[in-house]
C-alpha positions, 0 to 999 in steps of 0.5 A: 500499499502506498500513500498518494500525496496532494501537492496543493491543499487548503492552508488550514489543512497543513503545517509548515515545516521546521523552524528552530530557535533564532537566538540573535535576530528573532528573540523578541518574536520567539519569546512571544511565540509569534511564528508565522508560515509563508504561503507560495504564490509562485510561478510554475518554475518556482514550484518545480524548484521547490519540489523537485528532488535532487535525484530520482530513484524509482526503484526505491521511492515510494517505499512501502508503508510501515503502518506500525508507525503513525501519529500517536494517539495523544495527538488529536490531529492526524492529517499529514502536512502537505508536501508543498507547505513542508517544503516551503518553510525549513530550518537549515542554518547552513543555508539560512542562518538564524531563522527558519524560512525559504531555505529552498531559495538558497540551495541552488549550489548544493550538491548531494550526489556523490555523497559519503557517510563515514562511520568510525570510532568504537566499532570493529568494522568502520566503513564508508557508505555512499548514496547507493549503499545507503539506499540499499538498506530496506527502505520503509515509510513511517509517519512521525509527529514532529515537535519544535522547541518553539512549540509548533507541531507537524506531521510528516511521512519519512522514508528511510531505515532504522538507525540500529541497522546502520550501527549493526553494520559496523559492530559497535564495541562494548565501549561505545556509549554515544553516537555523534552525527556531523553534518556536511560543511561546504562553504562554497555551496552553503551561503549561511555558513559564510554569512554566520561565522559565529556559529560552531560549524559543522553542526553536530548532534548526538545520542546515547547508544541506547537512544540510537538503538531504539526502534524509533531512531530513523535514518531518513532518505526520503519524504512524501514518497520521493527522495529527500529534498535539499531543504529537508536535509538531503540526502540523509538525515536523522529523525528521533520524534520523541526529541525536539527538532534540533536533535534531528541533524541534516545532511549527515556525513560522519557518524562516530561511536564514542566512549564519552559524551560529546558536546553538541552544536546548541550546547554553546548555550547550555542553560537552553538546550541540553543533551537529552532534550526530550519533548517534555511539557514539565520542563520549560524553556528558559524563555517560554513554557513547553506545556502547550503545543500549537499548529502553525497554520491556525495556531490551534493549541493542544497539550504537549504530551510527554515524549511527544506522545511516544512514551510507549517506545521510549519512557523506559530509557528515562526513569528519571524524566521529570514528571512535575513542572520544573522551574525555568533554568537560570544562566549558568545552569545546565539544561537536561 
């Protein structure tokens, strides 16, 4: 069974895609929770550029749907975000630093093929995989609910394969306790990198090994039944739906198995973004509550479920997860 996706649906049925925190330019706006979507009124050429994948592969896409993974019951709205709307508004600081927006307009020079992902560190069989190798893993489609730390939410169908299968390929050692992901750094292709030299490039995120081996952790190669668009993090990214969006690194070129906990990109402000970063309504951001989520297209609010609604999969990993409202952190304190 395959999904059929509509390229155009009424704006009140869709949700724009991810926006991360803009610490420098939109502090006041984000603090007030004012995030807006951008509508496309463009030429056919613009729309083609917006929605055309960077490569084609009819042998892989669309992949079969794994119906076991769908929007959690705790999330009342089950509609998928429309493909066009999800492509319009993204966060990819390497192209558009400091804010979410029309990333697709800045990706013209970005090349995703050829591509290589190095996997090394605390493992017995380090390897390097190219795009064909990545697509040779059995691909499936999963519908995941996405929650941004800024409180807005979306539903999106990803294509890919479990991260656990990728890690099994390199045979982790018993000393491997963490997995670090590094995004590509191509200054000549990424205007945001050249513009925003104050960020600690390259983008890096990480998981504990038990998190990485969880069945929800998903290496993403496609979206809406087609190869991943550049603005979504082509050709390969991570999806961990029980965590905030910034824990889902894009355009991955290196995966390292480590014995010690590494620093991540956003830990440059440790009192705002911690290593664990589970979606938790009881842990407020220092500048806003996380108890309530909302849909960007109409700002309709709903209560944020613990672990983004995926507790049945991951709650056992966090026996110490706070279940009562915590006080906002002060500068100098370290976020969870």
